[in-house]
N, C-alpha and C positions, 0 to 999 in steps of 0.2 A: 274267438277272440272277443266275440260279445260278450260271453259269459263272463269271460277277466273282467270286463268294463262294468258289468253287474254286480259283481262281486266287492269290487272295491269303490263304490259309489257312498259319498258320507252319509252317514247316519240322517234322519230328519231333525233328531234333537240337536245335532250342531248349528248353532248360530253362524249365518255369514254375517251378520253385523253386530253392532253391541245393544244391549237390553234397553238402553234411554235416547236410542235411535228414534223411536218412535214419539217420544216425549219433547226431543229437539221438534220435530216435524210439525207437532200441534203447535208447539210454541212458536214456531214460524207464521203459522195459520192464525193464530190468535193475536200474532203483534201486528199482522196484516191489515186483519178486520180493525182492529183497535186502533192503529195510526191514520190510516187512513180516513175513518170515521171521525177522528178526533180534528184532520186536517181539514176534512170538509166543512165541519162544525165552525172551526175558527173563519175558515174563508166565507164562510156565509155571514158568521157575525161582522168581519169585518166590511163586508160589501152590504151587508145591511145597513150599518152605520152608514155608509159614503151614500146610499140612498137616502137616507133620513135628512143627509145635510145637501145634497143634491136638491131635495124637495123643499127645502128652506130656501133655497138659493135660485135655483132655478127649475120651477115649477114644469115646465114644459121637456125638459131633459131626463126626466125620472125613469121613462119606459126604457133607455139607453142602457142605464145602471141595472137593469135587472138581468141582466145575460151574465154578469159574475155570479149572482146568485144562483142561476141555473146550472153554470158550469161546475160552482163548489158540488151542489146536491149531485152533479154527473161521476166527480171523483170521489165521493163515497159510493155511490153506485160501484164504480170500476172495482173501487179496494173492495167489496165484500165479491164480486165474481171471481177477483183474483186469489181472495184467500179462497172460496170454497175449489178452485180450480188445482 
């Protein structure tokens, strides 16, 4: 019975998925890395503008507004990790 199973196995040349599947996978990796870093850059920019305006009006509370800038950088790093995984 085992010999029958081994004789009827598909050839290695028979593809189980389409040939463009790898390209779509890499496109997903590129999209994840690009969009996460673009979003992190956008968040850093908007938070930086906020810190500048806060520094002009309320100089004592500038350190509280640094947290969103750090979080935006963390989102960029998280996106890179997800793109690699």
